[in-house]
All heavy atoms as TSV, in Angstrom:
chain	resi	resn	atom	element	x	y	z
A	1	MET	N	N	-9.099	-24.057	-6.481
A	1	MET	CA	C	-8.854	-25.159	-5.587
A	1	MET	C	C	-8.554	-24.606	-4.197
A	1	MET	O	O	-7.727	-23.723	-4.037
A	1	MET	CB	C	-7.670	-25.984	-6.097
A	1	MET	CG	C	-7.278	-27.087	-5.142
A	1	MET	SD	S	-5.776	-27.959	-5.615
A	1	MET	CE	C	-6.400	-28.997	-6.881
A	2	ALA	N	N	-9.205	-25.107	-3.207
A	2	ALA	CA	C	-9.006	-24.661	-1.843
A	2	ALA	C	C	-7.703	-25.237	-1.290
A	2	ALA	O	O	-7.317	-26.356	-1.610
A	2	ALA	CB	C	-10.175	-25.094	-0.974
A	3	SER	N	N	-7.049	-24.463	-0.458
A	3	SER	CA	C	-5.806	-24.912	0.159
A	3	SER	C	C	-6.096	-25.966	1.214
A	3	SER	O	O	-7.041	-25.840	1.990
A	3	SER	CB	C	-5.094	-23.723	0.807
A	3	SER	OG	O	-3.952	-24.162	1.493
A	4	ARG	N	N	-5.286	-27.017	1.235
A	4	ARG	CA	C	-5.446	-28.061	2.238
A	4	ARG	C	C	-4.433	-27.913	3.355
A	4	ARG	O	O	-4.399	-28.734	4.263
A	4	ARG	CB	C	-5.323	-29.434	1.582
A	4	ARG	CG	C	-6.471	-29.711	0.631
A	4	ARG	CD	C	-6.383	-31.092	0.073
A	4	ARG	NE	N	-5.229	-31.139	-0.839
A	4	ARG	CZ	C	-4.756	-32.231	-1.391
A	4	ARG	NH1	N	-5.315	-33.377	-1.150
A	4	ARG	NH2	N	-3.722	-32.191	-2.200
A	5	ASN	N	N	-3.619	-26.867	3.293
A	5	ASN	CA	C	-2.640	-26.642	4.352
A	5	ASN	C	C	-3.357	-26.236	5.622
A	5	ASN	O	O	-4.227	-25.369	5.602
A	5	ASN	CB	C	-1.658	-25.545	3.959
A	5	ASN	CG	C	-0.809	-25.936	2.776
A	5	ASN	OD1	O	-0.623	-27.108	2.514
A	5	ASN	ND2	N	-0.302	-24.948	2.071
A	6	GLN	N	N	-2.985	-26.876	6.714
A	6	GLN	CA	C	-3.568	-26.524	7.994
A	6	GLN	C	C	-2.462	-26.019	8.902
A	6	GLN	O	O	-1.375	-26.596	8.948
A	6	GLN	CB	C	-4.261	-27.730	8.622
A	6	GLN	CG	C	-5.486	-28.159	7.851
A	6	GLN	CD	C	-6.255	-29.245	8.570
A	6	GLN	OE1	O	-5.876	-29.670	9.657
A	6	GLN	NE2	N	-7.330	-29.681	7.966
A	7	LEU	N	N	-2.742	-24.954	9.606
A	7	LEU	CA	C	-1.758	-24.376	10.502
A	7	LEU	C	C	-1.627	-25.217	11.760
A	7	LEU	O	O	-2.625	-25.739	12.278
A	7	LEU	CB	C	-2.164	-22.955	10.889
A	7	LEU	CG	C	-2.238	-21.933	9.759
A	7	LEU	CD1	C	-2.731	-20.599	10.294
A	7	LEU	CD2	C	-0.887	-21.772	9.103
A	8	VAL	N	N	-0.419	-25.343	12.254
A	8	VAL	CA	C	-0.191	-26.041	13.516
A	8	VAL	C	C	-0.769	-25.211	14.645
A	8	VAL	O	O	-1.351	-25.739	15.591
A	8	VAL	CB	C	1.323	-26.283	13.727
A	8	VAL	CG1	C	1.592	-26.901	15.089
A	8	VAL	CG2	C	1.869	-27.176	12.625
A	9	VAL	N	N	-0.627	-23.892	14.533
A	9	VAL	CA	C	-1.175	-22.961	15.515
A	9	VAL	C	C	-2.194	-22.090	14.788
A	9	VAL	O	O	-1.833	-21.091	14.163
A	9	VAL	CB	C	-0.061	-22.086	16.143
A	9	VAL	CG1	C	-0.643	-21.143	17.184
A	9	VAL	CG2	C	1.032	-22.950	16.739
A	10	PRO	N	N	-3.480	-22.460	14.846
A	10	PRO	CA	C	-4.500	-21.715	14.099
A	10	PRO	C	C	-4.552	-20.220	14.418
A	10	PRO	O	O	-4.885	-19.416	13.563
A	10	PRO	CB	C	-5.806	-22.394	14.497
A	10	PRO	CG	C	-5.402	-23.772	14.913
A	10	PRO	CD	C	-4.034	-23.619	15.535
A	11	ASN	N	N	-4.178	-19.840	15.632
A	11	ASN	CA	C	-4.207	-18.421	16.008
A	11	ASN	C	C	-3.148	-17.609	15.279
A	11	ASN	O	O	-3.164	-16.387	15.328
A	11	ASN	CB	C	-4.013	-18.271	17.517
A	11	ASN	CG	C	-5.159	-18.874	18.294
A	11	ASN	OD1	O	-6.264	-19.036	17.774
A	11	ASN	ND2	N	-4.899	-19.245	19.527
A	12	ALA	N	N	-2.224	-18.264	14.592
A	12	ALA	CA	C	-1.155	-17.565	13.874
A	12	ALA	C	C	-1.604	-17.075	12.505
A	12	ALA	O	O	-0.870	-16.356	11.841
A	12	ALA	CB	C	0.056	-18.487	13.726
A	13	ARG	N	N	-2.796	-17.427	12.073
A	13	ARG	CA	C	-3.264	-17.083	10.727
A	13	ARG	C	C	-3.196	-15.575	10.455
A	13	ARG	O	O	-2.715	-15.144	9.416
A	13	ARG	CB	C	-4.683	-17.589	10.494
A	13	ARG	CG	C	-5.173	-17.330	9.076
A	13	ARG	CD	C	-6.495	-17.996	8.764
A	13	ARG	NE	N	-6.544	-19.413	9.050
A	13	ARG	CZ	C	-6.044	-20.369	8.257
A	13	ARG	NH1	N	-5.447	-20.036	7.140
A	13	ARG	NH2	N	-6.140	-21.644	8.594
A	14	ALA	N	N	-3.663	-14.773	11.386
A	14	ALA	CA	C	-3.674	-13.316	11.184
A	14	ALA	C	C	-2.251	-12.775	11.055
A	14	ALA	O	O	-1.977	-11.925	10.201
A	14	ALA	CB	C	-4.408	-12.626	12.322
A	15	ALA	N	N	-1.335	-13.284	11.871
A	15	ALA	CA	C	0.050	-12.822	11.814
A	15	ALA	C	C	0.694	-13.223	10.490
A	15	ALA	O	O	1.447	-12.446	9.900
A	15	ALA	CB	C	0.844	-13.393	12.982
A	16	LEU	N	N	0.404	-14.416	9.996
A	16	LEU	CA	C	0.954	-14.857	8.719
A	16	LEU	C	C	0.390	-14.041	7.557
A	16	LEU	O	O	1.112	-13.707	6.625
A	16	LEU	CB	C	0.680	-16.346	8.511
A	16	LEU	CG	C	1.471	-17.281	9.415
A	16	LEU	CD1	C	0.948	-18.707	9.291
A	16	LEU	CD2	C	2.945	-17.219	9.091
A	17	GLU	N	N	-0.890	-13.724	7.626
A	17	GLU	CA	C	-1.496	-12.883	6.590
A	17	GLU	C	C	-0.850	-11.499	6.584
A	17	GLU	O	O	-0.545	-10.955	5.530
A	17	GLU	CB	C	-3.012	-12.756	6.802
A	17	GLU	CG	C	-3.791	-13.985	6.414
A	17	GLU	CD	C	-3.754	-14.252	4.914
A	17	GLU	OE1	O	-3.942	-13.308	4.126
A	17	GLU	OE2	O	-3.519	-15.414	4.547
A	18	GLN	N	N	-0.636	-10.948	7.774
A	18	GLN	CA	C	0.000	-9.632	7.880
A	18	GLN	C	C	1.412	-9.685	7.308
A	18	GLN	O	O	1.829	-8.788	6.568
A	18	GLN	CB	C	0.037	-9.173	9.343
A	18	GLN	CG	C	0.687	-7.829	9.535
A	18	GLN	CD	C	-0.078	-6.708	8.870
A	18	GLN	OE1	O	-1.292	-6.753	8.736
A	18	GLN	NE2	N	0.632	-5.689	8.433
A	19	MET	N	N	2.141	-10.760	7.615
A	19	MET	CA	C	3.500	-10.913	7.097
A	19	MET	C	C	3.486	-10.994	5.575
A	19	MET	O	O	4.338	-10.409	4.902
A	19	MET	CB	C	4.163	-12.169	7.674
A	19	MET	CG	C	5.584	-12.356	7.211
A	19	MET	SD	S	6.350	-13.858	7.835
A	19	MET	CE	C	6.376	-13.523	9.574
A	20	LYS	N	N	2.509	-11.701	5.020
A	20	LYS	CA	C	2.399	-11.829	3.566
A	20	LYS	C	C	2.244	-10.452	2.920
A	20	LYS	O	O	2.918	-10.143	1.936
A	20	LYS	CB	C	1.211	-12.724	3.211
A	20	LYS	CG	C	0.970	-12.862	1.724
A	20	LYS	CD	C	-0.080	-13.890	1.392
A	20	LYS	CE	C	-1.399	-13.611	2.017
A	20	LYS	NZ	N	-2.449	-14.557	1.655
A	21	PHE	N	N	1.381	-9.625	3.481
A	21	PHE	CA	C	1.159	-8.291	2.921
A	21	PHE	C	C	2.386	-7.394	3.091
A	21	PHE	O	O	2.718	-6.614	2.208
A	21	PHE	CB	C	-0.081	-7.646	3.526
A	21	PHE	CG	C	-1.359	-8.223	2.983
A	21	PHE	CD1	C	-2.111	-9.119	3.727
A	21	PHE	CD2	C	-1.801	-7.903	1.714
A	21	PHE	CE1	C	-3.274	-9.675	3.220
A	21	PHE	CE2	C	-2.967	-8.444	1.191
A	21	PHE	CZ	C	-3.702	-9.334	1.953
A	22	GLU	N	N	3.088	-7.521	4.232
A	22	GLU	CA	C	4.294	-6.727	4.449
A	22	GLU	C	C	5.387	-7.094	3.448
A	22	GLU	O	O	6.022	-6.221	2.857
A	22	GLU	CB	C	4.809	-6.934	5.874
A	22	GLU	CG	C	3.962	-6.281	6.934
A	22	GLU	CD	C	4.428	-6.623	8.335
A	22	GLU	OE1	O	5.519	-7.236	8.489
A	22	GLU	OE2	O	3.710	-6.277	9.287
A	23	VAL	N	N	5.604	-8.399	3.268
A	23	VAL	CA	C	6.637	-8.858	2.343
A	23	VAL	C	C	6.276	-8.447	0.918
A	23	VAL	O	O	7.125	-7.982	0.157
A	23	VAL	CB	C	6.850	-10.382	2.453
A	23	VAL	CG1	C	7.736	-10.905	1.338
A	23	VAL	CG2	C	7.433	-10.741	3.815
A	24	ALA	N	N	5.017	-8.592	0.554
A	24	ALA	CA	C	4.578	-8.202	-0.793
A	24	ALA	C	C	4.818	-6.711	-1.022
A	24	ALA	O	O	5.302	-6.313	-2.090
A	24	ALA	CB	C	3.107	-8.536	-0.986
A	25	ARG	N	N	4.527	-5.904	-0.024
A	25	ARG	CA	C	4.732	-4.460	-0.150
A	25	ARG	C	C	6.227	-4.159	-0.328
A	25	ARG	O	O	6.607	-3.344	-1.162
A	25	ARG	CB	C	4.174	-3.739	1.077
A	25	ARG	CG	C	4.262	-2.239	0.988
A	25	ARG	CD	C	3.600	-1.492	2.140
A	25	ARG	NE	N	3.807	-2.103	3.439
A	25	ARG	CZ	C	2.835	-2.633	4.194
A	25	ARG	NH1	N	1.595	-2.604	3.774
A	25	ARG	NH2	N	3.090	-3.164	5.364
A	26	GLU	N	N	7.082	-4.836	0.463
A	26	GLU	CA	C	8.528	-4.629	0.348
A	26	GLU	C	C	9.051	-5.005	-1.039
A	26	GLU	O	O	9.964	-4.375	-1.557
A	26	GLU	CB	C	9.265	-5.456	1.400
A	26	GLU	CG	C	9.071	-4.959	2.811
A	26	GLU	CD	C	9.624	-5.920	3.852
A	26	GLU	OE1	O	10.325	-6.892	3.469
A	26	GLU	OE2	O	9.358	-5.705	5.040
A	27	LEU	N	N	8.463	-6.048	-1.639
A	27	LEU	CA	C	8.905	-6.517	-2.950
A	27	LEU	C	C	8.213	-5.796	-4.101
A	27	LEU	O	O	8.548	-6.010	-5.262
A	27	LEU	CB	C	8.647	-8.024	-3.080
A	27	LEU	CG	C	9.416	-8.927	-2.124
A	27	LEU	CD1	C	8.940	-10.362	-2.247
A	27	LEU	CD2	C	10.908	-8.828	-2.383
A	28	GLY	N	N	7.215	-4.978	-3.795
A	28	GLY	CA	C	6.476	-4.267	-4.829
A	28	GLY	C	C	5.500	-5.158	-5.573
A	28	GLY	O	O	5.180	-4.904	-6.734
A	29	ILE	N	N	5.024	-6.202	-4.895
A	29	ILE	CA	C	4.073	-7.141	-5.498
A	29	ILE	C	C	2.668	-6.787	-5.030
A	29	ILE	O	O	2.435	-6.591	-3.840
A	29	ILE	CB	C	4.413	-8.600	-5.102
A	29	ILE	CG1	C	5.794	-8.981	-5.650
A	29	ILE	CG2	C	3.341	-9.560	-5.590
A	29	ILE	CD1	C	6.292	-10.329	-5.161
A	30	GLN	N	N	1.746	-6.713	-5.971
A	30	GLN	CA	C	0.355	-6.396	-5.661
A	30	GLN	C	C	-0.402	-7.685	-5.344
A	30	GLN	O	O	-0.496	-8.575	-6.180
A	30	GLN	CB	C	-0.299	-5.685	-6.850
A	30	GLN	CG	C	-1.718	-5.242	-6.601
A	30	GLN	CD	C	-1.794	-4.122	-5.570
A	30	GLN	OE1	O	-0.891	-3.325	-5.426
A	30	GLN	NE2	N	-2.899	-4.080	-4.857
A	31	ILE	N	N	-0.924	-7.797	-4.130
A	31	ILE	CA	C	-1.728	-8.959	-3.725
A	31	ILE	C	C	-3.157	-8.723	-4.214
A	31	ILE	O	O	-3.737	-7.668	-3.962
A	31	ILE	CB	C	-1.738	-9.117	-2.191
A	31	ILE	CG1	C	-0.334	-9.343	-1.653
A	31	ILE	CG2	C	-2.671	-10.239	-1.764
A	31	ILE	CD1	C	0.221	-10.716	-1.880
A	32	PRO	N	N	-3.753	-9.700	-4.893
A	32	PRO	CA	C	-5.136	-9.537	-5.362
A	32	PRO	C	C	-6.106	-9.381	-4.186
A	32	PRO	O	O	-6.037	-10.136	-3.216
A	32	PRO	CB	C	-5.423	-10.845	-6.109
A	32	PRO	CG	C	-4.112	-11.497	-6.329
A	32	PRO	CD	C	-3.180	-10.979	-5.294
A	33	GLN	N	N	-6.967	-8.404	-4.269
A	33	GLN	CA	C	-7.924	-8.144	-3.199
A	33	GLN	C	C	-8.953	-9.256	-3.050
A	33	GLN	O	O	-9.470	-9.480	-1.973
A	33	GLN	CB	C	-8.639	-6.800	-3.442
A	33	GLN	CG	C	-7.715	-5.608	-3.349
A	33	GLN	CD	C	-7.089	-5.455	-1.980
A	33	GLN	OE1	O	-7.730	-5.677	-0.970
A	33	GLN	NE2	N	-5.823	-5.093	-1.954
A	34	ASP	N	N	-9.235	-9.953	-4.158
A	34	ASP	CA	C	-10.247	-11.012	-4.093
A	34	ASP	C	C	-9.675	-12.344	-3.595
A	34	ASP	O	O	-10.404	-13.312	-3.427
A	34	ASP	CB	C	-10.909	-11.209	-5.456
A	34	ASP	CG	C	-9.933	-11.633	-6.549
A	34	ASP	OD1	O	-8.736	-11.815	-6.265
A	34	ASP	OD2	O	-10.387	-11.775	-7.704
A	35	GLY	N	N	-8.352	-12.394	-3.352
A	35	GLY	CA	C	-7.736	-13.605	-2.836
A	35	GLY	C	C	-7.405	-14.649	-3.882
A	35	GLY	O	O	-6.891	-15.712	-3.565
A	36	TYR	N	N	-7.658	-14.352	-5.157
A	36	TYR	CA	C	-7.369	-15.285	-6.243
A	36	TYR	C	C	-5.981	-14.994	-6.789
A	36	TYR	O	O	-5.732	-13.919	-7.323
A	36	TYR	CB	C	-8.415	-15.176	-7.353
A	36	TYR	CG	C	-8.130	-16.077	-8.533
A	36	TYR	CD1	C	-8.226	-17.450	-8.417
A	36	TYR	CD2	C	-7.745	-15.533	-9.752
A	36	TYR	CE1	C	-7.948	-18.278	-9.493
A	36	TYR	CE2	C	-7.476	-16.356	-10.848
A	36	TYR	CZ	C	-7.583	-17.729	-10.708
A	36	TYR	OH	O	-7.316	-18.548	-11.768
A	37	TYR	N	N	-5.074	-15.947	-6.647
A	37	TYR	CA	C	-3.692	-15.748	-7.052
A	37	TYR	C	C	-3.405	-16.287	-8.452
A	37	TYR	O	O	-2.269	-16.236	-8.913
A	37	TYR	CB	C	-2.747	-16.425	-6.052
A	37	TYR	CG	C	-2.764	-15.752	-4.707
A	37	TYR	CD1	C	-3.687	-16.108	-3.732
A	37	TYR	CD2	C	-1.870	-14.739	-4.413
A	37	TYR	CE1	C	-3.716	-15.482	-2.504
A	37	TYR	CE2	C	-1.883	-14.108	-3.193
A	37	TYR	CZ	C	-2.810	-14.484	-2.238
A	37	TYR	OH	O	-2.832	-13.857	-1.032
A	38	GLY	N	N	-4.402	-16.793	-9.145
A	38	GLY	CA	C	-4.220	-17.402	-10.457
A	38	GLY	C	C	-3.701	-16.466	-11.520
A	38	GLY	O	O	-3.096	-16.908	-12.492
A	39	ASN	N	N	-3.905	-15.173	-11.361
A	39	ASN	CA	C	-3.438	-14.207	-12.358
A	39	ASN	C	C	-2.059	-13.639	-12.036
A	39	ASN	O	O	-1.533	-12.838	-12.795
A	39	ASN	CB	C	-4.444	-13.066	-12.505
A	39	ASN	CG	C	-5.747	-13.555	-13.089
A	39	ASN	OD1	O	-5.769	-14.476	-13.906
A	39	ASN	ND2	N	-6.851	-12.977	-12.659
A	40	MET	N	N	-1.490	-14.061	-10.909
A	40	MET	CA	C	-0.151	-13.588	-10.548
A	40	MET	C	C	0.890	-14.402	-11.292
A	40	MET	O	O	0.681	-15.572	-11.609
A	40	MET	CB	C	0.078	-13.712	-9.036
A	40	MET	CG	C	-0.711	-12.719	-8.220
A	40	MET	SD	S	-0.376	-12.862	-6.451
A	40	MET	CE	C	1.311	-12.304	-6.368
A	41	LEU	N	N	2.029	-13.785	-11.563
A	41	LEU	CA	C	3.131	-14.487	-12.202
A	41	LEU	C	C	3.736	-15.492	-11.226
A	41	LEU	O	O	3.814	-15.244	-10.023
A	41	LEU	CB	C	4.210	-13.502	-12.635
A	41	LEU	CG	C	3.809	-12.453	-13.677
A	41	LEU	CD1	C	4.956	-11.478	-13.901
A	41	LEU	CD2	C	3.424	-13.138	-14.972
A	42	THR	N	N	4.186	-16.613	-11.756
A	42	THR	CA	C	4.812	-17.638	-10.930
A	42	THR	C	C	6.025	-17.069	-10.210
A	42	THR	O	O	6.271	-17.373	-9.038
A	42	THR	CB	C	5.236	-18.832	-11.799
A	42	THR	OG1	O	4.079	-19.329	-12.472
A	42	THR	CG2	C	5.853	-19.932	-10.971
A	43	ARG	N	N	6.752	-16.216	-10.892
A	43	ARG	CA	C	7.926	-15.588	-10.287
A	43	ARG	C	C	7.543	-14.775	-9.053
A	43	ARG	O	O	8.240	-14.791	-8.040
A	43	ARG	CB	C	8.616	-14.705	-11.324
A	43	ARG	CG	C	9.825	-13.998	-10.793
A	43	ARG	CD	C	10.421	-13.095	-11.858
A	43	ARG	NE	N	11.529	-12.373	-11.318
A	43	ARG	CZ	C	12.765	-12.467	-11.755
A	43	ARG	NH1	N	13.039	-13.242	-12.775
A	43	ARG	NH2	N	13.712	-11.785	-11.202
A	44	GLU	N	N	6.436	-14.046	-9.143
A	44	GLU	CA	C	5.988	-13.227	-8.011
A	44	GLU	C	C	5.587	-14.084	-6.818
A	44	GLU	O	O	5.957	-13.790	-5.685
A	44	GLU	CB	C	4.820	-12.345	-8.425
A	44	GLU	CG	C	5.171	-11.254	-9.396
A	44	GLU	CD	C	3.963	-10.477	-9.871
A	44	GLU	OE1	O	2.842	-11.012	-9.866
A	44	GLU	OE2	O	4.166	-9.312	-10.252
A	45	THR	N	N	4.808	-15.128	-7.080
A	45	THR	CA	C	4.373	-15.975	-5.968
A	45	THR	C	C	5.565	-16.711	-5.362
A	45	THR	O	O	5.617	-16.907	-4.143
A	45	THR	CB	C	3.284	-16.976	-6.400
A	45	THR	OG1	O	3.769	-17.765	-7.485
A	45	THR	CG2	C	2.009	-16.262	-6.806
A	46	GLY	N	N	6.523	-17.100	-6.184
A	46	GLY	CA	C	7.727	-17.750	-5.677
A	46	GLY	C	C	8.566	-16.817	-4.824
A	46	GLY	O	O	9.067	-17.207	-3.774
A	47	GLN	N	N	8.706	-15.580	-5.282
A	47	GLN	CA	C	9.434	-14.573	-4.508
A	47	GLN	C	C	8.758	-14.343	-3.172
A	47	GLN	O	O	9.418	-14.269	-2.137
A	47	GLN	CB	C	9.451	-13.237	-5.245
A	47	GLN	CG	C	10.617	-12.987	-6.122
A	47	GLN	CD	C	10.581	-11.562	-6.656
A	47	GLN	OE1	O	9.551	-11.083	-7.127
A	47	GLN	NE2	N	11.689	-10.890	-6.584
A	48	LEU	N	N	7.455	-14.226	-3.214
A	48	LEU	CA	C	6.687	-13.965	-2.002
A	48	LEU	C	C	6.845	-15.115	-1.012
A	48	LEU	O	O	7.194	-14.903	0.152
A	48	LEU	CB	C	5.216	-13.756	-2.368
A	48	LEU	CG	C	4.268	-13.319	-1.283
A	48	LEU	CD1	C	4.744	-12.033	-0.639
A	48	LEU	CD2	C	2.879	-13.121	-1.873
A	49	GLY	N	N	6.638	-16.331	-1.469
A	49	GLY	CA	C	6.763	-17.495	-0.596
A	49	GLY	C	C	8.177	-17.681	-0.072
A	49	GLY	O	O	8.382	-17.999	1.099
A	50	GLY	N	N	9.163	-17.472	-0.920
A	50	GLY	CA	C	10.555	-17.615	-0.508
A	50	GLY	C	C	10.953	-16.610	0.551
A	50	GLY	O	O	11.637	-16.945	1.524
A	51	ASN	N	N	10.510	-15.376	0.383
A	51	ASN	CA	C	10.842	-14.343	1.363
A	51	ASN	C	C	10.108	-14.539	2.677
A	51	ASN	O	O	10.656	-14.266	3.744
A	51	ASN	CB	C	10.567	-12.949	0.792
A	51	ASN	CG	C	11.688	-12.486	-0.114
A	51	ASN	OD1	O	12.690	-11.990	0.365
A	51	ASN	ND2	N	11.535	-12.693	-1.406
A	52	ILE	N	N	8.886	-15.029	2.625
A	52	ILE	CA	C	8.155	-15.335	3.855
A	52	ILE	C	C	8.871	-16.458	4.594
A	52	ILE	O	O	9.076	-16.385	5.812
A	52	ILE	CB	C	6.688	-15.706	3.552
A	52	ILE	CG1	C	5.927	-14.467	3.087
A	52	ILE	CG2	C	6.014	-16.323	4.774
A	52	ILE	CD1	C	4.548	-14.764	2.538
A	53	THR	N	N	9.270	-17.496	3.868
A	53	THR	CA	C	9.980	-18.615	4.486
A	53	THR	C	C	11.284	-18.146	5.115
A	53	THR	O	O	11.612	-18.516	6.241
A	53	THR	CB	C	10.251	-19.718	3.451
A	53	THR	OG1	O	8.996	-20.151	2.908
A	53	THR	CG2	C	10.987	-20.887	4.071
A	54	ARG	N	N	12.018	-17.318	4.394
A	54	ARG	CA	C	13.277	-16.784	4.912
A	54	ARG	C	C	13.042	-16.028	6.217
A	54	ARG	O	O	13.770	-16.194	7.198
A	54	ARG	CB	C	13.918	-15.868	3.878
A	54	ARG	CG	C	15.289	-15.367	4.264
A	54	ARG	CD	C	15.948	-14.528	3.162
A	54	ARG	NE	N	16.130	-15.344	1.959
A	54	ARG	CZ	C	15.550	-15.101	0.774
A	54	ARG	NH1	N	14.752	-14.061	0.627
A	54	ARG	NH2	N	15.779	-15.873	-0.256
A	55	ARG	N	N	12.002	-15.210	6.253
A	55	ARG	CA	C	11.704	-14.434	7.447
A	55	ARG	C	C	11.289	-15.335	8.611
A	55	ARG	O	O	11.700	-15.118	9.755
A	55	ARG	CB	C	10.597	-13.421	7.149
A	55	ARG	CG	C	10.407	-12.445	8.285
A	55	ARG	CD	C	9.404	-11.385	7.961
A	55	ARG	NE	N	9.926	-10.458	6.962
A	55	ARG	CZ	C	9.306	-9.352	6.596
A	55	ARG	NH1	N	8.143	-9.045	7.110
A	55	ARG	NH2	N	9.828	-8.558	5.695
A	56	LEU	N	N	10.507	-16.366	8.331
A	56	LEU	CA	C	10.088	-17.299	9.386
A	56	LEU	C	C	11.290	-18.065	9.947
A	56	LEU	O	O	11.368	-18.290	11.159
A	56	LEU	CB	C	9.034	-18.269	8.853
A	56	LEU	CG	C	7.657	-17.662	8.576
A	56	LEU	CD1	C	6.773	-18.663	7.845
A	56	LEU	CD2	C	7.001	-17.205	9.866
A	57	VAL	N	N	12.210	-18.453	9.081
A	57	VAL	CA	C	13.422	-19.146	9.539
A	57	VAL	C	C	14.249	-18.211	10.416
A	57	VAL	O	O	14.765	-18.616	11.470
A	57	VAL	CB	C	14.244	-19.676	8.343
A	57	VAL	CG1	C	15.624	-20.131	8.784
A	57	VAL	CG2	C	13.502	-20.811	7.665
A	58	GLN	N	N	14.390	-16.955	10.028
A	58	GLN	CA	C	15.141	-15.992	10.832
A	58	GLN	C	C	14.505	-15.833	12.213
A	58	GLN	O	O	15.211	-15.786	13.222
A	58	GLN	CB	C	15.197	-14.640	10.129
A	58	GLN	CG	C	16.108	-14.613	8.934
A	58	GLN	CD	C	15.995	-13.313	8.149
A	58	GLN	OE1	O	15.061	-12.533	8.317
A	58	GLN	NE2	N	16.968	-13.084	7.273
A	59	MET	N	N	13.173	-15.776	12.245
A	59	MET	CA	C	12.467	-15.641	13.523
A	59	MET	C	C	12.721	-16.864	14.402
A	59	MET	O	O	12.965	-16.736	15.611
A	59	MET	CB	C	10.976	-15.445	13.285
A	59	MET	CG	C	10.625	-14.111	12.660
A	59	MET	SD	S	8.917	-14.003	12.079
A	59	MET	CE	C	8.020	-14.110	13.612
A	60	ALA	N	N	12.670	-18.044	13.810
A	60	ALA	CA	C	12.905	-19.272	14.570
A	60	ALA	C	C	14.343	-19.310	15.095
A	60	ALA	O	O	14.576	-19.706	16.245
A	60	ALA	CB	C	12.620	-20.494	13.700
A	61	GLU	N	N	15.309	-18.910	14.281
A	61	GLU	CA	C	16.706	-18.889	14.704
A	61	GLU	C	C	16.904	-17.927	15.870
A	61	GLU	O	O	17.642	-18.226	16.816
A	61	GLU	CB	C	17.621	-18.516	13.549
A	61	GLU	CG	C	17.777	-19.612	12.530
A	61	GLU	CD	C	18.596	-19.190	11.324
A	61	GLU	OE1	O	18.834	-17.976	11.129
A	61	GLU	OE2	O	18.984	-20.089	10.553
A	62	GLN	N	N	16.225	-16.787	15.823
A	62	GLN	CA	C	16.338	-15.825	16.914
A	62	GLN	C	C	15.756	-16.403	18.195
A	62	GLN	O	O	16.312	-16.217	19.277
A	62	GLN	CB	C	15.633	-14.525	16.550
A	62	GLN	CG	C	16.367	-13.720	15.514
A	62	GLN	CD	C	15.594	-12.513	15.048
A	62	GLN	OE1	O	14.426	-12.330	15.394
A	62	GLN	NE2	N	16.227	-11.676	14.230
A	63	GLN	N	N	14.653	-17.119	18.075
A	63	GLN	CA	C	14.039	-17.719	19.268
A	63	GLN	C	C	14.923	-18.824	19.841
A	63	GLN	O	O	14.922	-19.055	21.043
A	63	GLN	CB	C	12.657	-18.283	18.948
A	63	GLN	CG	C	11.613	-17.209	18.778
A	63	GLN	CD	C	10.229	-17.783	18.575
A	63	GLN	OE1	O	10.054	-18.960	18.313
A	63	GLN	NE2	N	9.244	-16.931	18.703
A	64	LEU	N	N	15.656	-19.501	18.982
A	64	LEU	CA	C	16.557	-20.552	19.447
A	64	LEU	C	C	17.892	-19.980	19.908
A	64	LEU	O	O	18.795	-20.726	20.248
A	64	LEU	CB	C	16.795	-21.577	18.329
A	64	LEU	CG	C	15.601	-22.426	17.937
A	64	LEU	CD1	C	15.906	-23.242	16.683
A	64	LEU	CD2	C	15.215	-23.354	19.081
A	65	GLY	N	N	18.013	-18.697	19.896
A	65	GLY	CA	C	19.244	-18.064	20.344
A	65	GLY	C	C	20.317	-18.046	19.292
A	65	GLY	O	O	21.491	-17.846	19.603
A	66	GLY	N	N	19.944	-18.294	18.040
A	66	GLY	CA	C	20.907	-18.252	16.972
A	66	GLY	C	C	21.832	-19.450	16.940
A	66	GLY	O	O	22.721	-19.542	16.097
A	67	SER	N	N	21.630	-20.418	17.839
A	67	SER	CA	C	22.530	-21.561	17.884
A	67	SER	C	C	22.241	-22.583	16.794
A	67	SER	O	O	23.114	-23.350	16.422
A	67	SER	CB	C	22.424	-22.251	19.248
A	67	SER	OG	O	21.136	-22.826	19.399
A	68	GLY	N	N	21.007	-22.613	16.298
A	68	GLY	CA	C	20.650	-23.588	15.280
A	68	GLY	C	C	20.451	-24.982	15.836
A	68	GLY	O	O	20.274	-25.928	15.101
A	69	ARG	N	N	20.517	-25.129	17.154
A	69	ARG	CA	C	20.318	-26.438	17.797
A	69	ARG	C	C	18.952	-26.490	18.452
A	69	ARG	O	O	18.403	-25.487	18.853
A	69	ARG	CB	C	21.393	-26.670	18.853
A	69	ARG	CG	C	22.755	-26.748	18.246
A	69	ARG	CD	C	23.765	-27.110	19.295
A	69	ARG	NE	N	25.078	-27.127	18.667
A	69	ARG	CZ	C	26.192	-26.908	19.300
A	69	ARG	NH1	N	26.183	-26.653	20.579
A	69	ARG	NH2	N	27.342	-26.946	18.660
A	70	TYR	N	N	18.461	-27.696	18.617
A	70	TYR	CA	C	17.142	-27.880	19.228
A	70	TYR	C	C	17.267	-27.997	20.704
A	70	TYR	O	O	17.803	-28.577	21.399
A	70	TYR	CB	C	16.475	-29.135	18.649
A	70	TYR	CG	C	16.071	-28.921	17.226
A	70	TYR	CD1	C	16.995	-28.710	16.224
A	70	TYR	CD2	C	14.737	-28.932	16.872
A	70	TYR	CE1	C	16.619	-28.523	14.923
A	70	TYR	CE2	C	14.347	-28.749	15.578
A	70	TYR	CZ	C	15.290	-28.541	14.599
A	70	TYR	OH	O	14.894	-28.356	13.310
């Protein structure tokens, strides 16, 4: 099934892909070269997504000056 998620900033795709591979390497998770994630454990994909989200939130907080306000 193709992903229906669309990026708000399409130019960010390469940076997000790079982040995915970096986080996977840090966690010791092997990303399938063919792009098919169906054979990965749910725990692995959850860890990967959770850590990416955590990192994106940290980046946003830093850009906001750590205040957490808009």
